[in-house]
N, C-alpha and C positions, 0 to 999 in steps of 0.2 A: 914512052911512059917512064917516069922516074921511079926510083926505088921506093919512095914514100907513097906513090899512087897505088901500087899493088895491094899493100895491107889495107889501105883505106877502101879500095874497091871491094876487097874480100869482106871487110866489116859491114859495108853497106848491103852486100848480097846476103850475109847472115841475118842482118836486121830485117830485111824484107822477107826472108824466108820465115822468120819467127812471127812476123806480123801476119803473113799469109796463113800459117798454121793456126794461129790464134783465131782468125776469122773463120776458117773452116771448122775448127773445134766448136766455136760458139754456135754456128748454125747447125752443126750435127747434134749438139747437145739440146738445142732448142727444139729441133725436129723430133728427136727420140724421147723427149721428156714426157709427152702425153701418150702413153701406151695403153691407157685404160680404154677398153672398148665397151661402151654401154650406150643404150639408145636414149636414156634420159640424161639431162645435165646434172652434174654434181654441184650443188649449190650450198653445202654447209659452209659456215663461216670458218676461216682458218683460225687456229689457236694463236694466242699472243703470249708474250712474256718469255719465260725460259724454255718452254716447249716449242720447238720449231717445226713440228709436224704440220703437214698441209691440212689434215683433217683431225678433229677431236677423236680420241680413242675412248671406247667404252669397255669396261671390265666385264668379261663374260666367262663362263665355264662350259663351253660347248664341246660335246664329243665330235670328232671329225675323223675322216679317213682320206688318205692321199693315195692316188693310183700312180704307181711307178712301173718302169719296165721289170723290176724285180718283184712286183706284187704290191698288195695293199699294205699300207702302214696305218695303224690306228694312232690317233693323236688327240690332243685337247687344245682348243683355241682359248687362250687366256685373255686377250684383248683384241678389239677389232675396230676398224674405221673404214671409211669408204675407200681409202687408199691401200690398206693392207691389214695384216694381223700378226700377232705373236703366237706361234704354235709350239707346244711342248710335245715331244715324242722321244722314244728310246733310240731310234735310228734317224739321225738328221741327214737331210739331203745336201748335195753340193751346192755352193753358191752359183747362181745362174741357172739352176735346174728349173724347168717349167713343168707343171703337173696339174691334173684335175684335182680339185679339192671339194669334198662334200662335207658340210658342217650340219649338225643337227641343232637348229635354232629353237626359238620359242615355240611352244606347243608341238614339239617333235617334228617341226617342219624342216625338210631338207633344204639347205641353202647351198647352191653350187656356184663354183667360180673356177677360173683358171688362174693359177698363182705362180709367181717366180720367187725363188729364194734370193734375198738380197743381203742377208747377213746371218751369221750363226755363232753360237758361243761354244761350239764343239771343242775348240782348243783351249778354253778357259779351264783352269784346274777345278776339280769337283768342289773343293771347299769354298771356292769363290762364286759359285753359281747357285742362285736361288731356284731357278727353273731352267733346266736344260732345254734349249729350243732354238728356234730360228725365226727371223723376221721375214715375212713374205709381202710382196706387192701384188695386188690384184691386177691382172691383165684383162680379164673378161668377167663381167658380172651380169646376172639377170636383173631385170627391173625389180623383181620381188626381193632380191638380195639387197639392192640399193634401198628399197622401202624399209626393210627390216632394220638395216644398220642405221638409217636416219632416225627411225623411231627409238631405237635403243640409245643413240647419242643424245636425243632430246630428253629422254627420261633420266639420263645420268648427269645432265647439266642443269 
């Protein structure tokens, strides 16, 4: 092997490694993308334009509670979709934390779900925050939860 062959061989190995990692990442991302566990299909039409969310959001003002290892936390759900919600509370949970969520929906009906914190504005300065809270993604929802959220979304659109 010549002196120029070794760097070229190393470059090819690095390139193939990057390609392999990209393929593995793509399939992992595709496989873990649909974590919502529900028995009925979610068939709301995705939003278009500037809002890139998968499902339309509906503004609500529901009382809620989150069960954590440290106890119950009272909260307010400010908006909701089939995919998730924005929750305001005094003590925010850590990103990635999964918890049971009970929301008090229309007609004081409890709406239960399992949610995962996907973002939080805990580190944003107080003067720049309108509502201190966190975004959650629903991992499990009851059929009734799906029905209520669909109904609210249709009424708001």
